N, C-alpha and C positions, 0 to 999 in steps of 0.2 A: 768878909774878905772877898776881894774881887776874884773872878774866875779868869784863868788863863788856859787857852786851848792850844795844844800842840797837835797839828793835823797833818796826816799824810794823805795823798790823793786829793788834796784841796783844789787842784786845778781841773779836775774832771767834772762830769755832769753832776754827780751827787755832791761833791765838795763845794763847787762854786755856788750851788743853791743852798747848801747847808750854812755857809759862812754868814750871809746876811741874817738868817734866822737866829743864829747864835748871838749875833751882835744885838738883835732886837730883844730876844728873850732874856739875855744876860746884859743889862744896860751898861754896866761898868766893865764888861769883859774885854780882854785883848786876845789876839790870836797870832800864833806863829805857824807858818806853813813851811813844811819841808818840800822844797821845790827842786826838781831836776833842771839842769841846764848846762850849757858849755862853760859858763863862768858866772860870777856874782852879778854882773851887769844884766845877763839874760834872765837870771832868777828874779832880780829886782824888777825888771820890766814886766814879767808875768804877774808879779804881785801888784804892781801899779795898775795893770790892766784890770785885774779883778776888783780892786778898790774903786776904780773909775766906774765900772759897770754897776757895782753895788750902789754907789752914790747916785747914779742916774736913775736906776730902776726902783730902788727902795727908799730913796730920799733920806738916807742915813747921813748925818752930818759928819764930815771928815773921817770916813772909814779908814783912810790911809794912815791916820794917827793911831788906829787900833789894830792894824794888821801889819805884820812884817814877815819876811821870809828868811829861810836859811837854805843855802845851797847844799843839797844832799841827795841821797839815794838809798832806799831801803835794801838794795842789793849789796851795799858795802858795809864793812865792819863799822859798828857804831853809827850806821846810816850815813857815813861820810862826814860826820860832824867832828870838829876839833874838840879838844879837852875843854876849852873855854866855853864853847857853844853847848856842850853837854852839861857843864856845870850850871849854865844859865837855864837850860831846859829843866833840869832837876829842881832848881831853886824856885822857878816861877810856875811850873805847870800844875794845874789842878785837874785837868781833863786831857786825856790822850784819845784822839779819834783816828783809828787806823783804817784808812780806806784804800790805800795804794795797793794795786794788784795788776797782774797781766790778765787781760780778758780774752786773749787769743785762744782759740780752740785747738790750734794746730801745733802748739809747742810739744816737743818730746817731754815725757813726764818728768825727767830730771830737771829740765829747764823750768817747767811750770812750778815744780816744787822749790827750786832755788829761789824763785821770785816770791811766790805766794807764801810758802811755809817759812822760808828763810827770813823774809821781811817781817812776818808775824813774830818769829822768835826774837828778832832784834828789837822790835817795839816793846815786847814783853820784858826784855832785859832792861830797857830804859824805864819801864813802868815799875819794876822792882826797885830800881835805884831811887826813883821818885818816892816810893813808899818808905824806903829806909831813911832817906835824907831830906825829903821834901814834903809836899802836902797834897799828894795825889788823891783825888776823890773818886775818879771814875776812869775806867779803860773801856772805850767803845770800839767794838770790832764790827766793821761792815762786811758781812759775808754775802751769801747768795742762797736763794731757795733751791738752786741747782745742785746743792750738796746731796739732794735726794737721788740724783742719778737717774737710773732707768726704772725706779720704783713708780708704780701706778697706784691710783686710788688715794685714800686718805693718808696724809702725811702730817705728823704732829710736830710741834715745836721742840718737844723734848727728845725726839728721835734724831739720830745721826748715823751711826754705823749699824746698818740693818742687813748686811750681806749683799747690798746692791752692787750692780755693775754700773759703769759710767759711760756716757755717750762720748766724752772727750776728756782731755787732760785738765782742762779748766775746771770741770766739775770735780774731778778726783782731787786736784790740789787744793781747791777751796774746802772740800770735805776734810782733808787732812789738816788744813790750816785752822779750821774751826775747832777740831779736836784738840789742837795745841792750846787754844784759848780756854776751852772748857776744862782742860787738865789743870788750869791755873785758877779755877773758880774759888778754890779754898784759900788762895793766897793773894789774889788781886780782885778788887771790886769791879768786875767786868760785866758788860752787857753785850750780847750778840744780836745783831739785826740781820735778817735774811730777806732782802727785797727780791721780788720776782722780776718780770720783764718791765724795765723802766722805760717809759716813753715821755713825751714832752709835757709841758705845763698845761694843766687842764683849763686854765684861764686864757693863756696866750698861744698855746701850741709850741712855744719855744723849746728847742733842744739844741745841744751842741754835739750830740752823738746820733748818727744815723745808721746804727747797726741793728742786728737781729731782725725785728719785725719790719723795720724801715726798708730793708733790702728787697724783700718781695713786693712791698708797696711801691717802691720805685720802679721795679720791673713791670708791675701792673700798670702804673701810670704811663709808662713808655710803650705799652702794648707788647711787651716781651714775655709776658707770663700768661699762660692759658690753663694751667693746672697746678694744683698744690697737693702735697702728700698730707692726708688727713681726712677727717669726716666733717660734715657741716656742724656737728654737735661737739667737736673737740673744743674744750674750754681754753681760752687764751687768758692767762693770768697777767693782765696788763695793769700797771700802776703808774699814775702820772707823777712826775718828779716833785711837784709842789706838795702833793699829799705825802709822798715818801719822806721828805725832809721835815715837814711839819710833824708827822707822826714820830719820827726818831727823836726830834728835839724834845717833844713832850714826854716821851717815855723815859729818856735818859735822865730827866729831872726827878723821876720817882725813886725814892729809896728802895722800894720793893722790886725794882728792876735789876738789882745787883744779882749776879749769878744766874741769870735767866736768858732764854733765847726767844726772840720775837719774829714771827713771820710778818713782814711788811708786804702783805699780799692782798689780792682781791678775795681769794677763797672761792669755793664752789658757788656760793649764792650771788657773788658780784662779778665773777669772771664773765667775759664776753665770748659767746660761741664763735668759732672760726667763721661761720657763715655770716654773722653780724659784722665782723671786722671787714671781711672781704666785700660784703654787700654794700656797706656804707662807703667803702673806698671806691668801688665801681660807680656808685651813684654820684659821688662828688667829682671824680675824675671825668666821667662822661659828661657832666654838666659844665665843668670849668676848663678841662683840657680834652675836648672830644677828639676821637680818632675817626677815620673813615668808616669803621664798623664799630658798633658798641662792644665793650669788653665783656667777655664771658670767662667763667672759671669752672673747670672740672675737678672734682675731688677724687683722688686716687689713693690706693694703698701705698705704704712705704715700699713694699716689694715691687709694685708696678713702677713707682718713681725710679727706683734703682735700676729696673730693667730698661726703662726708656733712656735713662742717663747713660747706661753702658753702651748704647747704640750711637751715642752722640760723639761728635768729633769737633775739634777746633773751637770756633767762637760759640757755638751752641752749647757745647759741654762746659765751656768757661762760664757762660751765663748761669747754667744750672748749678754749678759748683758754688755760686754765691748764696744758694739756699742752705748751705751746710749749717750755718749758725741757727737757722730756724728749725731744722729737723727735730732736735730733741723736744721742742715745745709743741709740735703738732703730731708726734708719733704716738704719744700716750696722754691720758688724762691724769694730770697730777693735781690733786685736790688738797690745797694747803690749809690745814686747820690753823686758825689764828686766834684762838681763844685768849691766850696771854695778852696779845696786842689789843684785841677788841676790849678786854676788860679795862685796861688802862686808858683807852681812848673813849670809852663809853660816855663820860661826862665832860670831855675836853672841848666839845664844840667842833672838833675836826671831823668833818663828814667825808666819807669816801665818795668821790665823783664816779658815776657810772660812765663807761666808755661811750655809750650812745649819746650822752648829753654833751660831750666835748669833742667827739670824733672829727667834726668838720674843722675845728680849730687846728687839730693835728695836721690834717691834710692841707689846709690852707697855708700853714707855715712851711710845709714841705715844698709846695708849689712856689710860694713867694720867694723863698730862699734858694730855689733850684737845688733842693736837697743839700743845703749847707754851703753852697758855692757863693751865694750872695749874702753879705752881712746885713743884718737888720738892726737898726739903732733904736727902734721904738720898743 
């Protein structure tokens, strides 16, 4: 039987890199993307753009014939789908991949819950209908390692609610959303993935998202950052998008991955120290985009950072506020144990790329695209 994937979040960084891998690993598969847009024409245009990119970059023949889109939104009842569209999803879908979420850190908690938890409930409702009337084989939920909140030290894949506090409403709502999925483990063949800080492709440096770690890197390149909150030894759990999607596609094919949670993370042995990330960035930028004076970075405590920030006004304060998305990742050492994921990847041939081996490709792509402002066709 051919596989048919119903995907939310398919136009984001994870989704657009997941789609070609599914088409290659499941040669006769087809895909339906739930796409937000003003109208059907805009949704169709976005799907055509994804298909064109896949054809060009992955040399997949006629991907447009295997990918279609449905105008919808996980925030709406039935995800905004008509009865006819829902019937088609139920009849065709073998795999649901739910990746749509708000990644904003500043939503009020009710708004974050409405999007992240509400969307998950709606996709699970569709999954239950697929199980009753269709042929659903797997429900894949793309969560986040940030569900650990302010916990430090070793964090295991089986752990979720450990009495932790959260740095922001994104973390809290993703924690609650994962709990909703786990509460359905006994009724839905579900797999949960928790990627950590996703950065560009380890082979090309390509990314479509210049958030989190990219924000301080950009400030550093422009000569606007001279200190960071954290210690040189703080571990940055960076994962390149190509490895993330390769790992998820491999794991979701395993029958034993049903009802389990997987850290798609570097883990303590492969994570890059903050000093290595900053040091490699300074070396690259000083060589390729030199300033009048070489760049330097001071490592300060979170408390000292907040003290300095409280004294800032205007443009200077606005610049420092851009680091808010980074603070949770440098304030504490979160050590993500990934034994479940490592066990299934052990004989897959999917090797984890170390940051130091591809760092220059990440920085090169940032400079060449002017941090996403210049499109690259290669």
